[in-house]
C-alpha positions as CSV (number, residue, x, y, z in Angstrom):
1,M,-8.4,24.0,14.2
2,G,-6.6,21.2,15.8
3,V,-5.5,20.0,18.9
4,H,-2.6,17.5,19.5
5,L,-3.7,14.7,22.2
6,S,-2.1,11.4,23.5
7,R,-2.6,8.2,21.3
8,R,-5.8,7.5,23.3
9,K,-7.6,10.6,22.1
10,F,-7.8,12.4,18.6
11,I,-6.5,15.0,16.3
12,L,-9.0,16.7,14.4
13,Y,-7.4,18.1,11.1
14,G,-8.4,19.3,7.6
15,S,-6.5,20.1,4.6
16,A,-7.0,21.0,1.1
17,A,-6.5,18.0,-1.1
18,L,-7.3,16.8,-4.9
19,T,-10.5,18.2,-6.6
20,T,-13.5,16.2,-6.9
21,S,-13.3,15.6,-10.4
22,L,-10.2,13.7,-10.0
23,L,-11.5,11.7,-7.4
24,L,-14.5,10.9,-9.5
25,K,-12.2,9.7,-12.4
26,A,-10.0,7.4,-10.0
27,C,-12.8,6.1,-7.9
28,S,-16.4,6.1,-9.1
29,N,-18.4,3.4,-10.4
30,S,-22.2,3.6,-11.3
31,Q,-23.3,3.3,-7.9
32,T,-21.2,6.2,-6.3
33,K,-21.7,9.9,-6.2
34,T,-19.7,12.6,-4.6
35,P,-21.9,15.0,-2.5
36,T,-22.3,18.5,-3.7
37,S,-21.9,19.7,-0.4
38,A,-20.3,18.9,2.9
39,G,-23.6,19.5,4.8
40,S,-25.2,16.5,3.1
41,S,-22.5,14.5,5.2
42,A,-23.3,15.9,8.7
43,G,-22.5,13.5,11.6
44,F,-20.2,11.4,9.1
45,K,-17.1,10.6,11.1
46,I,-14.2,9.0,9.7
47,A,-11.1,7.7,11.9
48,I,-7.5,6.1,11.1
49,A,-5.3,4.2,13.2
50,L,-1.6,4.4,11.8
51,P,1.3,2.2,12.8
52,G,3.7,4.7,12.0
53,V,4.2,8.8,11.4
54,I,2.5,11.0,9.2
55,T,5.3,12.3,7.7
56,D,7.1,9.2,6.7
57,Q,6.3,10.1,2.8
58,A,5.0,6.6,2.1
59,W,2.5,4.3,3.8
60,N,1.1,6.0,6.9
61,Q,1.4,9.7,5.1
62,S,-0.8,8.1,2.4
63,G,-3.3,7.1,5.1
64,Y,-3.6,10.5,6.7
65,E,-3.9,12.0,3.5
66,G,-6.6,9.8,2.7
67,V,-8.6,10.8,5.5
68,N,-8.1,14.4,4.7
69,L,-9.5,14.1,1.3
70,A,-12.4,12.3,2.7
71,K,-12.9,15.6,4.9
72,Q,-12.5,17.6,1.5
73,E,-14.4,15.7,-0.6
74,L,-17.3,14.0,1.8
75,G,-17.4,16.7,4.2
76,A,-16.4,14.1,7.1
77,E,-15.1,14.8,10.7
78,I,-12.1,12.9,10.9
79,A,-9.7,12.1,13.2
80,Y,-6.1,10.0,13.4
81,V,-3.7,8.5,15.9
82,E,-0.4,7.9,14.7
83,K,2.6,5.6,16.0
84,V,0.3,2.7,17.5
85,A,2.2,0.1,18.7
86,Q,0.9,-3.6,18.3
87,A,0.0,-4.0,22.1
88,D,-2.3,-0.6,21.7
89,Q,-3.8,-1.5,18.4
90,A,-7.6,-2.9,20.2
91,E,-7.4,-0.3,22.5
92,V,-7.3,2.7,20.0
93,L,-9.9,0.8,17.9
94,T,-12.1,0.8,20.8
95,D,-11.8,4.4,21.6
96,F,-12.6,5.3,18.2
97,A,-15.9,3.1,18.2
98,R,-17.1,4.2,21.4
99,K,-16.6,7.8,20.4
100,G,-19.2,7.0,17.4
101,Y,-16.9,7.0,14.5
102,N,-18.8,5.7,11.2
103,V,-15.9,4.1,9.8
104,V,-12.5,3.3,11.2
105,F,-9.7,2.5,9.2
106,A,-6.9,0.1,10.5
107,H,-3.8,1.0,8.4
108,G,-1.9,-2.1,7.8
109,G,-2.1,-5.7,8.0
110,Q,-0.7,-5.9,11.2
111,F,-4.1,-4.8,12.5
112,D,-6.2,-7.8,11.5
113,A,-6.1,-9.6,14.7
114,A,-7.0,-6.4,16.9
115,V,-9.9,-5.6,14.1
116,E,-11.4,-9.1,14.4
117,Q,-11.2,-8.8,18.4
118,V,-12.9,-5.2,18.5
119,A,-15.6,-5.1,15.6
120,P,-17.9,-7.3,16.9
121,Q,-18.4,-5.5,20.0
122,F,-19.3,-2.4,17.8
123,P,-21.8,-3.4,15.2
124,N,-22.6,0.2,14.3
125,T,-19.2,1.0,13.3
126,F,-17.7,-0.2,10.2
127,F,-14.1,-1.2,10.5
128,V,-11.7,-1.5,7.1
129,A,-8.4,-3.3,7.5
130,V,-6.2,-1.9,4.9
131,N,-4.1,-4.4,3.3
132,G,-5.8,-6.8,5.5
133,S,-7.0,-10.3,4.5
134,I,-10.2,-10.4,6.6
135,K,-13.6,-9.4,6.3
136,G,-17.0,-9.9,8.2
137,E,-20.5,-8.2,9.3
138,N,-18.8,-5.0,10.0
139,I,-15.5,-5.7,8.6
140,A,-14.3,-4.9,5.0
141,A,-10.2,-5.0,3.8
142,L,-9.1,-2.8,1.6
143,R,-6.2,-4.0,-0.7
144,L,-4.4,-2.9,-3.6
145,D,-3.0,-6.1,-6.0
146,H,0.8,-5.4,-4.7
147,L,1.4,-8.2,-7.0
148,Q,0.7,-6.5,-10.3
149,T,3.1,-3.8,-9.7
150,S,6.0,-6.0,-8.4
151,Y,5.5,-8.5,-11.2
152,L,6.6,-5.4,-13.3
153,C,9.4,-4.4,-11.1
154,G,10.7,-8.0,-11.1
155,I,10.6,-8.1,-15.1
156,I,12.6,-4.8,-14.8
157,A,15.2,-6.2,-11.9
158,A,15.9,-9.4,-14.1
159,S,16.6,-7.5,-17.0
160,V,19.4,-5.0,-15.4
161,T,21.0,-7.5,-12.7
162,K,24.4,-8.7,-13.2
163,S,24.5,-10.9,-10.2
164,N,21.2,-12.7,-11.1
165,K,20.6,-12.2,-7.1
166,L,17.8,-9.9,-6.3
167,A,16.5,-8.9,-2.9
168,Y,13.3,-7.9,-1.3
169,I,12.9,-6.1,2.3
170,A,9.7,-5.5,4.0
171,G,9.0,-4.3,7.5
172,Q,6.5,-7.6,8.4
173,E,5.7,-10.7,6.9
174,F,1.9,-10.9,6.5
175,A,-0.3,-11.6,3.0
176,A,0.3,-8.3,1.3
177,T,4.0,-8.5,1.8
178,Q,3.8,-12.2,0.9
179,Q,1.9,-11.1,-2.4
180,E,4.1,-8.3,-3.4
181,L,7.3,-10.7,-2.7
182,R,5.5,-13.5,-5.0
183,G,4.9,-10.7,-7.7
184,F,8.4,-9.8,-7.9
185,E,9.6,-13.4,-8.3
186,L,7.3,-14.2,-10.8
187,G,8.2,-11.1,-12.7
188,A,12.1,-12.0,-12.4
189,K,11.7,-15.5,-13.2
190,S,9.5,-14.7,-16.8
191,I,12.9,-13.3,-17.8
192,K,15.5,-15.7,-16.0
193,P,13.8,-18.8,-14.8
194,N,17.1,-19.5,-12.8
195,I,17.2,-16.1,-10.8
196,Q,17.6,-16.2,-7.3
197,V,15.4,-13.8,-5.0
198,I,16.3,-13.4,-1.3
199,S,14.1,-12.0,1.5
200,T,14.2,-10.5,4.7
201,F,11.8,-8.7,6.8
202,T,13.1,-6.4,9.6
203,G,10.4,-6.3,12.0
204,D,10.2,-2.4,12.2
205,W,8.8,-0.3,9.2
206,N,10.4,2.6,10.4
207,D,13.4,1.9,12.0
208,V,16.2,3.6,9.8
209,A,19.2,1.8,11.2
210,K,17.5,-1.6,10.7
211,G,16.6,-0.9,7.2
212,K,19.8,0.2,6.4
213,E,21.6,-2.9,8.4
214,A,19.1,-5.1,6.2
215,T,20.3,-3.7,3.0
216,L,24.0,-3.9,3.6
217,A,23.7,-7.4,4.3
218,L,22.0,-8.0,1.2
219,I,24.1,-6.2,-0.7
220,S,26.9,-8.5,1.2
221,A,25.2,-11.5,0.1
222,G,25.3,-10.6,-3.6
223,A,22.2,-8.8,-4.2
224,D,22.6,-5.9,-6.7
225,V,18.6,-5.0,-7.0
226,I,16.5,-4.4,-4.0
227,Y,12.9,-3.8,-3.9
228,Q,11.8,-2.6,-0.5
229,W,8.9,-1.9,1.0
230,L,9.3,0.3,4.3
231,D,8.3,3.4,5.7
232,N,10.3,5.8,7.5
233,A,13.3,3.7,7.0
234,S,12.6,3.5,2.8
235,P,14.9,6.4,2.1
236,A,17.8,5.0,3.8
237,V,17.6,1.6,1.9
238,L,17.6,3.7,-1.2
239,Q,20.3,6.1,-0.2
240,T,22.3,3.1,0.9
241,A,21.8,1.2,-2.5
242,S,22.7,4.3,-4.4
243,D,26.1,4.8,-2.1
244,K,27.0,0.9,-2.4
245,G,26.5,1.4,-6.7
246,V,23.4,-1.3,-6.6
247,Y,19.8,-0.5,-7.6
248,A,16.2,-0.2,-5.9
249,F,12.7,0.3,-6.5
250,G,10.6,2.9,-4.7
251,N,7.3,2.0,-2.9
252,T,4.2,3.5,-2.1
253,K,5.3,7.1,-3.3
254,D,7.4,7.8,-6.3
255,Q,10.8,7.9,-4.8
256,L,12.9,8.3,-7.7
257,D,14.0,11.8,-6.5
258,I,15.3,10.3,-3.2
259,A,17.9,8.2,-5.0
260,P,17.7,9.0,-8.7
261,K,20.9,6.9,-9.5
262,A,19.8,4.2,-8.0
263,V,15.7,3.9,-8.3
264,L,14.7,2.2,-11.4
265,T,11.0,3.0,-10.7
266,S,8.5,3.0,-7.8
267,A,5.1,0.9,-7.0
268,V,3.1,3.8,-6.8
269,K,0.0,3.5,-4.5
270,R,-2.6,5.9,-3.9
271,L,-4.1,5.0,-0.6
272,D,-5.6,8.1,-0.2
273,L,-8.0,7.8,-3.0
274,A,-8.9,4.0,-2.2
275,I,-9.7,5.3,1.2
276,V,-11.8,8.1,-0.1
277,Y,-13.7,5.3,-2.1
278,L,-14.5,3.0,0.5
279,A,-15.3,6.1,2.7
280,E,-18.0,7.4,0.2
281,L,-19.2,3.6,-0.2
282,A,-19.6,3.6,3.7
283,K,-21.6,6.9,3.7
284,Q,-23.9,5.8,1.4
285,K,-24.2,2.6,3.3
286,K,-23.0,0.8,0.3
287,I,-20.2,-0.9,1.9
288,T,-20.2,-4.6,2.6
289,G,-18.1,-7.2,4.6
290,Q,-15.9,-8.4,1.5
291,I,-12.1,-7.5,0.3
292,Y,-12.0,-4.7,-1.9
293,T,-9.3,-5.3,-4.4
294,I,-7.7,-2.2,-6.7
295,G,-5.0,-3.1,-9.7
296,L,-3.6,-1.5,-12.3
297,E,-7.2,-1.2,-14.0
298,R,-7.2,2.0,-11.9
299,P,-4.1,3.7,-12.6
300,V,-4.4,6.8,-10.6
301,I,-4.5,4.6,-7.6
302,L,-2.4,1.9,-8.5
303,S,0.6,2.4,-11.0
304,L,4.4,2.9,-11.8
305,G,6.2,6.0,-10.9
306,N,8.8,7.6,-13.3
307,F,11.6,5.5,-14.8
308,G,15.2,5.7,-13.7
309,A,17.3,7.4,-16.5
310,T,19.4,4.2,-16.8
311,L,16.6,2.3,-18.4
312,P,16.9,1.3,-21.8
313,A,13.9,2.7,-24.0
314,A,13.0,-0.9,-25.1
315,L,13.0,-2.3,-21.6
316,K,10.5,0.5,-20.6
317,Q,8.3,-0.3,-23.8
318,K,8.5,-4.2,-22.8
319,V,7.1,-3.2,-19.1
320,L,4.5,-1.0,-20.4
321,A,3.2,-3.4,-23.0
322,T,3.0,-6.2,-19.8
323,K,1.2,-3.5,-17.6
324,Q,-1.2,-3.4,-20.6
325,A,-1.5,-6.9,-21.4
326,I,-2.5,-7.5,-17.2
327,V,-5.2,-4.5,-17.8
328,D,-6.6,-6.4,-20.4
329,K,-6.8,-9.4,-18.5
330,K,-4.1,-11.2,-21.0
331,L,-2.0,-11.8,-18.1
332,I,-3.9,-13.1,-15.1
333,F,-2.9,-13.8,-12.0
334,E,-4.7,-17.1,-10.5
335,D,-4.6,-19.1,-7.7
336,C,-2.3,-22.2,-7.6
337,K,-0.3,-24.4,-5.7
338,E,3.5,-24.5,-5.4
339,G,5.8,-26.6,-3.3
340,G,2.4,-27.7,-1.8
341,K,1.6,-24.2,-0.4
342,D,-1.1,-21.7,-2.0
343,T,0.3,-19.1,-4.0
344,R,-0.6,-17.3,-7.2
345,C,0.8,-18.0,-10.7
346,A,1.1,-16.2,-14.0
347,K,-1.2,-17.2,-17.0
348,K,-1.2,-15.9,-20.3
349,V,-4.8,-15.7,-22.1
350,G,-5.5,-16.1,-25.6
Protein backbone atom coordinates (compact mmCIF):
# COMPACT_ATOMS: atom_id res chain seq x y z
CA MET A 1 0.00 0.00 0.00
CA GLY A 2 1.52 3.32 -1.07
CA VAL A 3 1.03 6.85 0.17
CA HIS A 4 2.21 9.86 -1.83
CA LEU A 5 3.88 12.46 0.36
CA SER A 6 6.04 15.54 -0.13
CA ARG A 7 9.72 15.35 -1.01
CA ARG A 8 10.52 15.53 2.71
CA LYS A 9 8.62 12.34 3.28
CA PHE A 10 8.53 9.01 1.58
CA ILE A 11 6.61 6.74 -0.70
CA LEU A 12 6.58 3.09 0.25
CA TYR A 13 5.95 0.89 -2.68
CA GLY A 14 6.32 -2.71 -3.76
CA SER A 15 6.25 -4.33 -7.17
CA ALA A 16 7.02 -7.60 -8.87
CA ALA A 17 10.47 -7.81 -10.47
CA LEU A 18 12.98 -10.18 -11.94
CA THR A 19 13.36 -13.67 -10.57
CA THR A 20 15.90 -14.66 -7.98
CA SER A 21 17.70 -16.88 -10.45
CA LEU A 22 18.30 -13.98 -12.85
CA LEU A 23 19.49 -11.76 -10.04
CA LEU A 24 21.94 -14.38 -8.87
CA LYS A 25 23.22 -14.91 -12.39
CA ALA A 26 23.74 -11.19 -12.76
CA CYS A 27 25.11 -10.19 -9.44
CA SER A 28 26.25 -13.09 -7.32
CA ASN A 29 29.74 -13.91 -6.22
CA SER A 30 31.14 -16.38 -3.74
CA GLN A 31 30.28 -14.14 -0.81
CA THR A 32 26.68 -13.23 -1.59
CA LYS A 33 23.49 -15.21 -1.15
CA THR A 34 19.90 -14.27 -1.67
CA PRO A 35 17.73 -14.83 1.41
CA THR A 36 15.22 -17.64 1.11
CA SER A 37 12.51 -15.59 2.75
CA ALA A 38 11.63 -11.93 3.23
CA GLY A 39 11.28 -12.52 6.93
CA SER A 40 15.03 -12.97 7.32
CA SER A 41 15.44 -9.32 6.32
CA ALA A 42 13.00 -7.89 8.84
CA GLY A 43 13.96 -4.36 9.71
CA PHE A 44 16.25 -3.88 6.69
CA LYS A 45 15.36 -0.54 5.13
CA ILE A 46 16.54 0.92 1.82
CA ALA A 47 15.87 4.39 0.42
CA ILE A 48 16.78 6.19 -2.79
CA ALA A 49 16.92 9.88 -3.67
CA LEU A 50 16.25 10.51 -7.37
CA PRO A 51 17.01 13.71 -9.31
CA GLY A 52 14.22 13.12 -11.83
CA VAL A 53 10.93 11.30 -12.30
CA ILE A 54 10.43 7.56 -11.96
CA THR A 55 8.70 7.35 -15.35
CA ASP A 56 11.55 8.74 -17.50
CA GLN A 57 12.28 5.32 -19.06
CA ALA A 58 15.92 6.02 -18.32
CA TRP A 59 18.18 6.76 -15.34
CA ASN A 60 15.63 7.55 -12.64
CA GLN A 61 13.24 4.75 -13.56
CA SER A 62 16.13 2.29 -13.42
CA GLY A 63 17.01 3.42 -9.89
CA TYR A 64 13.39 3.19 -8.82
CA GLU A 65 13.13 -0.31 -10.26
CA GLY A 66 16.28 -1.20 -8.32
CA VAL A 67 14.80 -0.50 -4.89
CA ASN A 68 11.61 -2.28 -5.87
CA LEU A 69 13.66 -5.28 -6.91
CA ALA A 70 15.42 -5.11 -3.52
CA LYS A 71 12.01 -5.31 -1.88
CA GLN A 72 11.17 -8.34 -4.00
CA GLU A 73 14.47 -10.16 -3.59
CA LEU A 74 15.67 -9.09 -0.14
CA GLY A 75 12.40 -8.43 1.66
CA ALA A 76 13.51 -4.86 2.33
CA GLU A 77 11.30 -1.98 3.36
CA ILE A 78 11.83 0.70 0.73
CA ALA A 79 11.25 4.39 0.14
CA TYR A 80 12.05 6.96 -2.50
CA VAL A 81 11.86 10.66 -3.18
CA GLU A 82 11.85 11.83 -6.79
CA LYS A 83 12.66 15.19 -8.39
CA VAL A 84 15.22 16.11 -5.71
CA ALA A 85 16.68 19.50 -6.61
CA GLN A 86 20.33 20.27 -5.92
CA ALA A 87 19.41 22.61 -3.08
CA ASP A 88 17.36 19.89 -1.36
CA GLN A 89 19.78 16.99 -1.61
CA ALA A 90 21.30 17.22 1.87
CA GLU A 91 17.89 17.65 3.48
CA VAL A 92 16.43 14.58 1.75
CA LEU A 93 19.44 12.40 2.62
CA THR A 94 19.32 13.61 6.22
CA ASP A 95 15.61 12.78 6.50
CA PHE A 96 16.22 9.24 5.31
CA ALA A 97 19.06 8.73 7.80
CA ARG A 98 17.05 10.15 10.71
CA LYS A 99 14.25 7.73 9.92
CA GLY A 100 16.64 4.81 10.34
CA TYR A 101 17.22 3.65 6.77
CA ASN A 102 20.11 1.19 6.69
CA VAL A 103 21.18 2.05 3.15
CA VAL A 104 20.54 5.28 1.27
CA PHE A 105 21.22 5.43 -2.45
CA ALA A 106 21.94 8.87 -3.92
CA HIS A 107 21.13 8.30 -7.56
CA GLY A 108 23.55 10.45 -9.52
CA GLY A 109 27.04 11.91 -9.39
CA GLN A 110 25.52 15.32 -8.69
CA PHE A 111 24.78 14.07 -5.14
CA ASP A 112 28.44 13.55 -4.20
CA ALA A 113 28.90 16.76 -2.23
CA ALA A 114 25.66 16.26 -0.31
CA VAL A 115 26.60 12.66 0.57
CA GLU A 116 29.99 13.79 1.88
CA GLN A 117 28.25 16.45 3.96
CA VAL A 118 25.59 14.20 5.48
CA ALA A 119 27.23 10.78 5.88
CA PRO A 120 29.63 11.63 8.77
CA GLN A 121 26.63 12.70 10.87
CA PHE A 122 24.97 9.27 10.56
CA PRO A 123 27.56 6.50 11.03
CA ASN A 124 24.85 3.82 11.31
CA THR A 125 23.54 4.52 7.79
CA PHE A 126 25.52 3.46 4.72
CA PHE A 127 25.34 5.86 1.79
CA VAL A 128 25.84 4.69 -1.79
CA ALA A 129 26.66 7.34 -4.37
CA VAL A 130 25.42 5.89 -7.67
CA ASN A 131 27.68 7.17 -10.45
CA GLY A 132 29.71 8.84 -7.72
CA SER A 133 33.44 9.31 -7.29
CA ILE A 134 33.60 9.26 -3.49
CA LYS A 135 34.23 6.79 -0.70
CA GLY A 136 34.47 6.92 3.07
CA GLU A 137 33.83 5.09 6.32
CA ASN A 138 30.14 4.71 5.51
CA ILE A 139 30.20 5.81 1.86
CA ALA A 140 30.54 3.64 -1.23
CA ALA A 141 30.22 4.57 -4.88
CA LEU A 142 28.48 2.36 -7.43
CA ARG A 143 29.88 2.87 -10.89
CA LEU A 144 29.25 1.23 -14.20
CA ASP A 145 32.23 1.43 -16.54
CA HIS A 146 30.45 3.73 -18.98
CA LEU A 147 33.67 4.12 -20.95
CA GLN A 148 33.51 0.50 -22.13
CA THR A 149 30.12 0.77 -23.83
CA SER A 150 30.77 4.27 -25.19
CA TYR A 151 34.03 3.01 -26.73
CA LEU A 152 32.01 0.47 -28.71
CA CYS A 153 29.53 3.16 -29.72
CA GLY A 154 32.45 5.33 -30.85
CA ILE A 155 33.56 2.57 -33.22
CA ILE A 156 30.07 2.45 -34.70
CA ALA A 157 29.79 6.25 -34.95
CA ALA A 158 33.12 6.67 -36.74
CA SER A 159 32.20 3.88 -39.14
CA VAL A 160 28.91 5.46 -40.27
CA THR A 161 29.60 9.21 -40.15
CA LYS A 162 29.79 11.13 -43.41
CA SER A 163 30.72 14.51 -41.92
CA ASN A 164 33.48 13.12 -39.65
CA LYS A 165 31.97 15.17 -36.85
CA LEU A 166 30.36 13.43 -33.86
CA ALA A 167 28.59 14.88 -30.83
CA TYR A 168 28.00 14.01 -27.18
CA ILE A 169 25.15 15.47 -25.09
CA ALA A 170 24.67 14.99 -21.35
CA GLY A 171 22.86 16.75 -18.54
CA GLN A 172 25.87 17.62 -16.40
CA GLU A 173 29.63 17.32 -16.55
CA PHE A 174 31.07 15.15 -13.79
CA ALA A 175 33.29 12.06 -13.57
CA ALA A 176 30.85 9.55 -15.11
CA THR A 177 29.91 11.72 -18.08
CA GLN A 178 33.54 12.66 -18.65
CA GLN A 179 34.42 8.96 -18.71
CA GLU A 180 31.62 8.21 -21.14
CA LEU A 181 32.68 11.06 -23.42
CA ARG A 182 36.30 9.84 -23.25
CA GLY A 183 35.29 6.31 -24.24
CA PHE A 184 33.26 7.63 -27.19
CA GLU A 185 36.26 9.64 -28.36
CA LEU A 186 38.69 6.74 -27.96
CA GLY A 187 36.45 4.35 -29.86
CA ALA A 188 35.87 6.82 -32.69
CA LYS A 189 39.56 7.69 -33.00
CA SER A 190 40.51 4.02 -33.11
CA ILE A 191 38.75 4.03 -36.50
CA LYS A 192 39.46 7.58 -37.68
CA PRO A 193 42.26 9.28 -35.70
CA ASN A 194 41.39 12.77 -36.95
CA ILE A 195 37.66 12.60 -36.34
CA GLN A 196 36.10 15.48 -34.41
CA VAL A 197 33.99 14.93 -31.30
CA ILE A 198 32.15 17.93 -29.86
CA SER A 199 30.30 17.89 -26.55
CA THR A 200 27.65 19.90 -24.77
CA PHE A 201 26.06 19.74 -21.32
CA THR A 202 22.53 21.11 -21.09
CA GLY A 203 22.52 21.65 -17.32
CA ASP A 204 19.28 19.69 -16.98
CA TRP A 205 18.75 15.96 -17.49
CA ASN A 206 15.00 16.30 -17.93
CA ASP A 207 14.32 19.56 -19.79
CA VAL A 208 12.92 18.41 -23.13
CA ALA A 209 13.24 21.85 -24.78
CA LYS A 210 16.91 22.14 -23.81
CA GLY A 211 17.61 18.64 -25.10
CA LYS A 212 16.00 19.39 -28.44
CA GLU A 213 17.70 22.78 -28.70
CA ALA A 214 21.12 21.26 -28.00
CA THR A 215 20.53 18.55 -30.59
CA LEU A 216 19.54 21.05 -33.28
CA ALA A 217 22.61 23.18 -32.49
CA LEU A 218 24.95 20.21 -32.81
CA ILE A 219 23.36 19.12 -36.09
CA SER A 220 23.72 22.69 -37.38
CA ALA A 221 27.40 22.51 -36.43
CA GLY A 222 27.79 19.50 -38.71
CA ALA A 223 27.41 16.53 -36.35
CA ASP A 224 25.68 13.59 -38.02
CA VAL A 225 25.97 11.06 -35.14
CA ILE A 226 24.91 11.99 -31.60
CA TYR A 227 25.60 10.07 -28.39
CA GLN A 228 23.25 11.26 -25.67
CA TRP A 229 22.93 10.63 -21.95
CA LEU A 230 19.80 12.37 -20.72
CA ASP A 231 16.79 11.22 -18.75
CA ASN A 232 13.33 12.58 -19.53
CA ALA A 233 14.84 14.60 -22.37
CA SER A 234 16.44 11.64 -24.17
CA PRO A 235 13.45 10.76 -26.39
CA ALA A 236 13.41 14.35 -27.68
CA VAL A 237 17.06 14.05 -28.71
CA LEU A 238 16.49 10.74 -30.47
CA GLN A 239 13.34 11.91 -32.25
CA THR A 240 14.98 15.17 -33.32
CA ALA A 241 17.92 13.22 -34.74
CA SER A 242 15.48 11.02 -36.64
CA ASP A 243 13.58 14.02 -37.99
CA LYS A 244 16.82 15.58 -39.22
CA GLY A 245 18.14 12.39 -40.79
CA VAL A 246 21.12 11.85 -38.47
CA TYR A 247 22.07 8.93 -36.24
CA ALA A 248 22.00 8.67 -32.44
CA PHE A 249 22.55 6.29 -29.55
CA GLY A 250 20.15 5.31 -26.78
CA ASN A 251 21.26 5.24 -23.16
CA THR A 252 20.43 3.35 -19.95
CA LYS A 253 17.42 1.57 -21.49
CA ASP A 254 17.34 -0.04 -24.94
CA GLN A 255 15.84 2.93 -26.78
CA LEU A 256 15.80 1.57 -30.33
CA ASP A 257 12.00 1.63 -30.44
CA ILE A 258 11.87 5.38 -29.71
CA ALA A 259 13.47 6.30 -33.04
CA PRO A 260 14.28 3.11 -35.01
CA LYS A 261 15.52 5.00 -38.07
CA ALA A 262 18.05 6.97 -36.02
CA VAL A 263 19.16 4.76 -33.14
CA LEU A 264 22.22 2.66 -33.98
CA THR A 265 22.29 0.87 -30.61
CA SER A 266 22.02 1.75 -26.91
CA ALA A 267 24.33 1.64 -23.91
CA VAL A 268 22.13 -0.52 -21.68
CA LYS A 269 22.77 -0.03 -17.98
CA ARG A 270 20.83 -2.29 -15.61
CA LEU A 271 21.13 -0.09 -12.55
CA ASP A 272 18.33 -2.04 -10.94
CA LEU A 273 20.45 -5.19 -10.73
CA ALA A 274 23.53 -3.25 -9.66
CA ILE A 275 21.58 -1.57 -6.86
CA VAL A 276 20.36 -4.92 -5.57
CA TYR A 277 23.92 -6.24 -5.67
CA LEU A 278 25.11 -3.51 -3.29
CA ALA A 279 21.95 -3.67 -1.20
CA GLU A 280 22.56 -7.36 -0.64
CA LEU A 281 26.16 -6.69 0.41
CA ALA A 282 24.86 -4.09 2.86
CA LYS A 283 22.26 -6.44 4.29
CA GLN A 284 24.98 -8.98 4.93
CA LYS A 285 27.17 -6.20 6.40
CA LYS A 286 29.80 -6.90 3.76
CA ILE A 287 29.67 -3.53 2.02
CA THR A 288 32.79 -1.40 2.48
CA GLY A 289 33.84 2.15 1.73
CA GLN A 290 35.09 1.69 -1.80
CA ILE A 291 34.17 2.39 -5.41
CA TYR A 292 32.40 -0.65 -6.89
CA THR A 293 32.84 -0.68 -10.66
CA ILE A 294 30.89 -3.06 -12.93
CA GLY A 295 31.76 -3.50 -16.60
CA LEU A 296 30.97 -5.62 -19.62
CA GLU A 297 32.11 -8.72 -17.76
CA ARG A 298 28.59 -8.74 -16.29
CA PRO A 299 26.53 -8.40 -19.46
CA VAL A 300 23.14 -8.50 -17.77
CA ILE A 301 24.15 -5.29 -16.00
CA LEU A 302 26.18 -3.47 -18.70
CA SER A 303 25.78 -4.24 -22.40
CA LEU A 304 24.81 -2.95 -25.80
CA GLY A 305 21.18 -2.98 -26.81
CA ASN A 306 19.70 -4.15 -30.10
CA PHE A 307 21.41 -2.91 -33.25
CA GLY A 308 19.62 -0.66 -35.70
CA ALA A 309 18.62 -2.16 -39.04
CA THR A 310 21.01 0.04 -40.98
CA LEU A 311 24.20 -1.37 -39.43
CA PRO A 312 26.16 -3.63 -41.79
CA ALA A 313 26.80 -7.18 -40.58
CA ALA A 314 30.58 -6.69 -40.78
CA LEU A 315 30.39 -3.68 -38.46
CA LYS A 316 28.25 -5.56 -35.95
CA GLN A 317 30.79 -8.39 -36.00
CA LYS A 318 33.67 -5.95 -35.42
CA VAL A 319 31.90 -4.36 -32.46
CA LEU A 320 31.06 -7.69 -30.86
CA ALA A 321 34.65 -8.87 -31.31
CA THR A 322 35.91 -5.70 -29.63
CA LYS A 323 33.43 -6.19 -26.81
CA GLN A 324 34.80 -9.68 -26.24
CA ALA A 325 38.36 -8.35 -26.26
CA ILE A 326 37.39 -5.95 -23.45
CA VAL A 327 35.80 -8.78 -21.45
CA ASP A 328 38.87 -10.96 -22.00
CA LYS A 329 41.13 -8.06 -20.95
CA LYS A 330 42.91 -8.12 -24.29
CA LEU A 331 41.85 -4.50 -24.64
CA ILE A 332 42.12 -2.51 -21.42
CA PHE A 333 41.64 1.09 -20.39
CA GLU A 334 44.36 2.30 -18.06
CA ASP A 335 45.05 5.58 -16.32
CA CYS A 336 47.20 7.94 -18.36
CA LYS A 337 47.89 11.60 -18.99
CA GLU A 338 46.95 13.41 -22.16
CA GLY A 339 47.40 17.11 -22.68
CA GLY A 340 48.58 17.37 -19.09
CA LYS A 341 45.29 15.96 -17.76
CA ASP A 342 44.51 12.67 -16.03
CA THR A 343 42.37 10.43 -18.19
CA ARG A 344 42.20 6.84 -19.47
CA CYS A 345 43.78 5.40 -22.58
CA ALA A 346 43.11 2.22 -24.55
CA LYS A 347 45.85 -0.42 -24.60
CA LYS A 348 45.96 -3.77 -26.38
CA VAL A 349 47.39 -6.62 -24.33
CA GLY A 350 49.08 -9.69 -25.79
